[in-house]
C-alpha positions in Angstrom: -4.3 12.5 17.0 -3.6 11.3 13.5 -0.8 12.3 11.1 -1.7 13.3 7.5 1.2 12.3 5.2 0.0 11.3 1.7 0.7 7.7 0.6 4.4 7.8 1.0 7.2 6.0 2.8 7.9 6.4 6.5 11.2 8.0 7.6 11.7 8.7 11.3 14.2 11.6 10.9 11.6 14.1 9.6 9.2 13.3 12.4 12.0 13.7 14.9 13.0 17.1 13.5 9.4 18.2 13.3 8.7 17.0 16.9 11.8 18.9 18.1 10.7 22.1 16.6 7.1 21.8 17.7 8.1 20.6 21.2 10.0 23.8 21.7 6.9 25.8 20.5 4.4 24.0 22.7 6.5 23.9 25.8 7.1 27.6 25.3 3.3 28.1 25.6 3.4 26.3 28.9 6.1 28.4 30.4 4.4 31.5 29.1 1.1 30.5 30.7 -0.5 29.6 27.4 -3.3 27.3 26.5 -1.5 23.9 27.0 -0.5 22.3 30.2 2.9 20.6 30.4 1.3 17.2 30.2 -0.7 18.2 27.1 2.4 19.6 25.4 4.3 16.4 26.1 1.4 14.3 24.7 1.3 16.4 21.5 5.0 16.0 20.8 4.9 12.3 21.6 2.0 11.8 19.3 4.0 13.4 16.5 6.5 10.5 16.6 3.9 7.7 16.5 3.7 5.5 13.4 0.2 5.6 12.0 -1.5 4.5 8.8 -0.9 7.1 6.0 -3.8 9.2 4.9 -4.4 11.1 1.7 -3.5 14.7 2.6 -0.5 16.5 4.0 3.2 15.9 4.0 5.2 12.7 4.3 7.6 12.0 7.1 11.2 12.3 5.9 14.5 14.1 6.6 14.6 17.8 5.5 16.4 16.7 2.4 14.8 13.7 0.9 17.0 10.6 0.2 17.0 9.9 -3.5 15.2 6.5 -3.0 12.4 8.2 -1.1 11.3 10.7 -3.7 7.9 10.1 -5.1 8.3 9.1 -8.8 6.1 10.4 -11.6 8.4 9.4 -14.5 7.0 8.7 -17.9 7.9 6.1 -20.5 7.1 2.5 -21.5 9.3 1.1 -20.3 10.5 3.7 -17.8 14.0 4.8 -18.8 15.4 4.2 -15.3 14.1 0.6 -15.4 16.2 -0.4 -18.4 18.9 -3.0 -18.0 22.4 -1.6 -17.4 23.6 -2.8 -20.8 20.7 -0.9 -22.5 21.4 2.2 -20.5 25.0 2.2 -21.7 23.9 1.7 -25.3 21.5 4.7 -25.2 23.7 7.0 -23.1 22.1 6.8 -19.7 25.4 6.2 -17.8 28.0 8.8 -16.9 30.6 7.3 -19.2 28.3 7.1 -22.2 26.2 10.3 -21.7 26.3 12.8 -24.6 24.4 16.1 -25.0 23.7 17.5 -28.4 23.2 21.3 -28.7 21.6 22.1 -32.1 19.7 24.7 -34.0 16.0 24.0 -34.1 15.5 22.5 -37.6 12.1 24.3 -38.0 12.9 27.7 -36.6 16.7 27.8 -36.3 18.7 30.2 -34.3 22.0 31.1 -35.8 24.8 29.3 -34.1 28.4 28.9 -34.9 29.4 25.7 -33.2 26.6 23.0 -33.0 27.5 20.2 -30.6 26.6 16.8 -32.3 27.4 13.2 -32.0 28.0 13.1 -35.8 30.9 15.6 -35.5 32.1 14.0 -32.3 31.9 17.2 -30.3 28.7 16.5 -28.3 29.2 17.4 -24.6 30.2 14.4 -22.5 30.1 14.0 -18.8 33.7 14.7 -18.2 33.3 18.0 -20.2 30.3 18.9 -18.1 32.3 18.3 -14.9 35.1 20.5 -16.3 32.6 23.3 -16.6 31.6 22.7 -13.0 35.2 23.1 -11.8 34.9 26.8 -12.8 31.5 27.5 -11.2 29.4 24.8 -9.5 25.8 25.9 -8.8 24.1 24.4 -5.7 20.7 25.2 -4.3 17.8 23.8 -2.2 14.6 23.2 -4.0 11.4 21.2 -3.3 10.5 19.2 -6.4 6.7 19.5 -6.9 4.3 18.3 -9.6 2.0 20.9 -11.1 -1.1 18.7 -10.5 -0.3 17.2 -7.0 -0.9 18.8 -3.6 2.1 17.1 -1.9 5.7 17.7 -2.8 7.6 14.8 -4.4 10.7 15.5 -2.3 13.1 18.2 -1.1 16.6 18.2 -2.7 19.9 20.0 -2.7 20.6 20.1 -6.4 24.1 20.6 -8.0 25.3 21.2 -11.5 26.4 23.6 -14.2 24.4 26.7 -15.4 22.5 26.0 -18.6 23.8 29.2 -20.1 27.4 27.9 -19.8 26.5 25.0 -22.1 24.4 27.2 -24.4 27.5 29.5 -25.0 29.5 26.4 -26.1 27.3 26.3 -29.2 28.3 30.0 -30.0 24.8 31.4 -30.6 24.9 34.5 -32.8 21.4 35.6 -33.7 17.7 34.8 -33.7 17.7 33.0 -30.4 14.5 33.4 -28.4 13.9 30.1 -26.6 15.8 26.9 -25.6 13.9 23.7 -26.3 15.1 20.5 -24.5 14.1 16.9 -24.0 15.5 13.7 -22.6 15.8 10.1 -23.6 12.4 8.3 -23.9 13.1 5.0 -25.6 13.9 6.5 -29.0 10.1 6.7 -29.6 8.9 10.2 -30.8 5.5 9.6 -29.3 7.1 9.2 -25.8 9.4 12.2 -25.9 8.8 14.5 -23.0 10.0 18.0 -23.7 10.0 21.5 -22.2 11.4 24.9 -23.0 12.5 28.2 -21.5 12.8 31.8 -22.8 16.4 32.6 -23.5 16.1 35.6 -21.1 15.6 33.2 -18.2 18.5 31.0 -19.4 21.0 33.9 -19.7 20.0 36.0 -16.7 18.6 35.2 -13.3 15.6 37.0 -11.7 16.5 38.7 -8.4 17.2 36.2 -5.6 17.0 33.1 -7.9 19.9 30.7 -8.8 20.6 29.8 -12.4 18.8 27.0 -14.4 21.2 24.1 -14.2 22.2 20.8 -15.9 22.1 18.8 -12.7 24.4 15.8 -11.9 24.3 15.6 -8.1 21.4 15.4 -5.6 22.2 15.8 -1.9 25.9 15.6 -2.6 25.7 12.3 -4.4 25.7 11.4 -8.1 22.2 11.8 -9.6 20.8 8.2 -10.0 18.9 7.0 -12.9 15.4 7.1 -11.2 15.9 10.8 -10.4 16.9 11.5 -14.0 20.6 10.8 -14.1 23.2 10.9 -15.3 22.0 14.5 -16.1 18.7 16.3 -15.9 17.5 19.9 -16.2 16.6 21.6 -12.9 14.7 24.9 -13.1 14.7 26.4 -9.6 11.4 28.3 -9.5 9.3 26.0 -11.7 7.3 22.8 -11.3 8.9 19.4 -12.0 7.8 19.2 -15.6 10.3 21.9 -16.5 13.1 19.9 -14.9 13.2 17.2 -17.6 15.0 14.0 -16.8 17.6 12.0 -18.8 18.6 15.1 -20.7 19.9 14.4 -24.2 19.2 17.4 -26.5 19.1 21.2 -26.5 17.5 23.0 -29.5 18.2 26.7 -29.8 15.2 28.2 -31.6 13.8 31.5 -33.0 10.3 30.4 -32.1 8.6 32.7 -29.6 6.2 30.1 -28.2 6.8 27.0 -26.0 6.8 23.4 -27.2 6.2 21.9 -23.8 4.5 18.5 -23.6 2.3 19.9 -20.8 0.9 22.6 -23.1 -0.9 19.8 -25.0 -2.6 18.8 -21.8 -4.2 22.1 -20.9 -1.6 23.1 -18.3 0.0 26.5 -17.7 3.6 25.9 -18.8 4.9 29.3 -17.5 3.5 29.1 -14.0 6.2 29.2 -11.2 5.7 27.3 -8.0 3.0 28.5 -5.7 3.0 29.0 -1.9 0.5 26.9 0.2 0.0 25.3 3.6 -0.9 21.8 4.7 -1.4 20.0 8.0 1.1 17.5 9.4 -0.6 16.6 12.6 -4.1 17.4 13.8 -6.5 15.6 16.2 -9.7 14.5 14.5 -11.6 14.1 17.8 -11.2 16.3 20.9 -13.2 17.0 24.1 -15.3 20.1 24.5 -13.2 22.9 25.8 -10.0 21.2 25.0 -7.3 23.2 23.2 -6.6 22.1 19.6 -2.9 21.7 18.8 -2.0 21.6 15.1 1.3 21.4 13.2 2.1 21.5 9.5 4.3 22.6 6.7 4.3 25.2 4.0 5.6 25.0 0.5 7.3 28.3 -0.2 6.9 29.2 -3.8 8.1 32.0 -5.9 6.0 34.6 -4.1 7.7 33.8 -0.7 6.0 33.3 2.7 5.2 35.9 5.4 2.8 33.8 7.5 0.5 30.8 7.9 -3.0 31.3 9.1 -5.6 28.9 10.4 -9.3 28.9 11.2 -11.8 26.6 13.1 -15.4 27.1 12.3 -18.7 25.2 12.8 -19.2 22.8 9.9 -22.9 23.6 9.7 -24.5 25.3 8.0 -21.9 24.1 5.4 -22.1 27.3 3.3 -21.3 29.6 6.2 -17.6 30.5 6.2 -16.7 33.5 8.3 -13.0 33.3 7.5 -11.9 34.2 11.0 -8.2 33.6 10.5 -5.5 33.3 13.3 -1.8 33.5 12.7 0.1 30.3 13.3 3.7 30.3 14.4 6.4 29.9 11.6 9.1 27.7 13.2 12.8 28.3 12.8 15.0 26.6 10.3 16.1 23.0 11.1 19.1 22.8 13.4 20.4 19.8 11.4 20.1 19.5 7.7 19.0 15.9 7.8 19.4 13.9 4.6 22.8 15.4 3.8 26.1 13.7 4.6 27.4 15.4 7.8 24.0 17.2 8.0 25.8 20.4 6.9 25.5 22.8 4.0 28.6 23.3 1.9 30.0 26.8 1.5 28.9 28.5 -1.7 25.4 27.0 -1.7 22.9 29.5 -3.0 20.8 31.1 -0.2 23.1 30.1 2.6 25.9 32.0 4.4 29.5 30.8 4.8 28.5 28.9 8.0 25.7 27.0 6.3 22.8 29.0 7.8 20.0 30.3 5.6 20.4 34.0 4.7 16.7 34.4 5.2 13.9 32.2 6.5 11.6 30.8 5.3 13.6 30.3 2.1 11.8 30.5 -1.3 11.4 27.2 -3.2 11.7 25.1 0.0 9.5 23.8 2.9 9.0 25.4 6.3 7.3 24.1 9.6 4.5 25.8 11.4 2.4 25.1 14.6 -0.5 26.6 16.5 -2.9 26.1 19.4 -6.5 27.1 19.2 -8.7 27.6 22.3 -11.3 25.0 23.2 -14.8 25.2 21.7 -18.3 23.7 22.5 -19.3 20.2 21.3 -20.1 19.9 17.6 -18.6 19.3 14.2 -16.0 21.9 13.0 -14.0 22.6 9.9 -10.3 23.4 10.3 -8.6 25.3 7.5 -5.0 26.5 6.9 -3.6 29.0 4.3 -0.5 31.0 3.6 0.0 34.7 3.2 2.8 35.3 0.7 5.6 37.9 1.0 3.4 40.3 -1.0 0.6 40.0 1.5 -1.6 37.9 -0.8 -3.6 35.1 0.7 -3.8 31.6 -0.7 -5.3 30.5 -3.1 -4.4 33.8 -4.8 -2.6 35.1 -6.7 -3.1 32.2 -9.2 -6.0 30.1 -8.0 -6.4 28.2 -11.2 -5.8 24.4 -11.1 -3.9 24.3 -14.4 -1.3 26.7 -12.8 -0.5 24.4 -9.9 -1.9 23.3 -6.6 -3.3 26.2 -4.4 -6.5 24.7 -2.9 -7.0 25.5 0.8 -6.9 22.3 2.9 -9.9 21.5 5.1 -10.1 19.0 7.9 -13.2 17.9 9.9 -12.7 18.0 13.7 -15.3 16.4 16.0 -15.6 18.0 19.4 -17.4 15.7 21.9 
């Protein structure tokens, strides 16, 4: 059996957690007189903990919450802002004691505001002022950070900060405000600036069940480091990573009705929220005829939620024949330990969790979930394994938005040789 990670770093904790959850599932099949013998179940779970060469598909092994250093980095800039010497970071405001945020009217399509926050007038928001806002109401939520154009999450984080709307109100907007434009530091080079935007409705009000958009200064309970966009970045809960701009430096309040996102210039859908999809984590590439096929994996739970994961195993030839005979996999319970956090516990007041640190529902939107299944043995031959999600609305992957420019939704396929 081989594990399908993506070309990422090894971390034993995630494998141990995944193995614990899947061991309970597979051993349950044994005691219930299922398809696996006790020896087979033990072999499956032991195989899940082996270190093997990473392959291109699937998820990487890590704690449930990804340590900051283990996030995959897709930062832009020449040089990358987080690679600047400490002295330069201080000079350009990329340290907590030098950071300043300007909140201005868009010069081309200005909203009417009563109190612009600017460096020139010495009232730009500093880090101490941001923390002061956080004393009144800190926002904390779990979110998987995902790139629009990649099929594997960059990392899973517990993000903490201040609601964007609390900062917008400091500028005293009065009229003609339709969108909030924002960008971060990118070497003071206009050609390198990476920008994004949100409709003011999303900034001032939260859709049902979603936390606010935040100015983030902590990740997994620790100060946000420079590589992750610190000292302050935007984090938009339901959206792909390009909306969560790093090294935040400017907000522009605008009367323009359309976006100004950098991604819009590259043919991407700039208003597409995260999708729900499934991927394998462990699957044998070669098995014996008649031998049960044990598979485990994860699902990214997007804005549409997740009701189930389904799998299929069909003859690979003729290649054009796909009967779509789907079988429900088992969605596994929430992790017993929130690995990756200090103390492995969720703080009270975290969005989506109760006072004891347990999820109010599972699977949680905007996070990852584990799944596992066992398929009965088949005759010798070449087979194609597929997995997909069914979202909370009953819609099967790759719908409802199958378009590549709206985010990854392609159904994963794996060839299994039965000998």
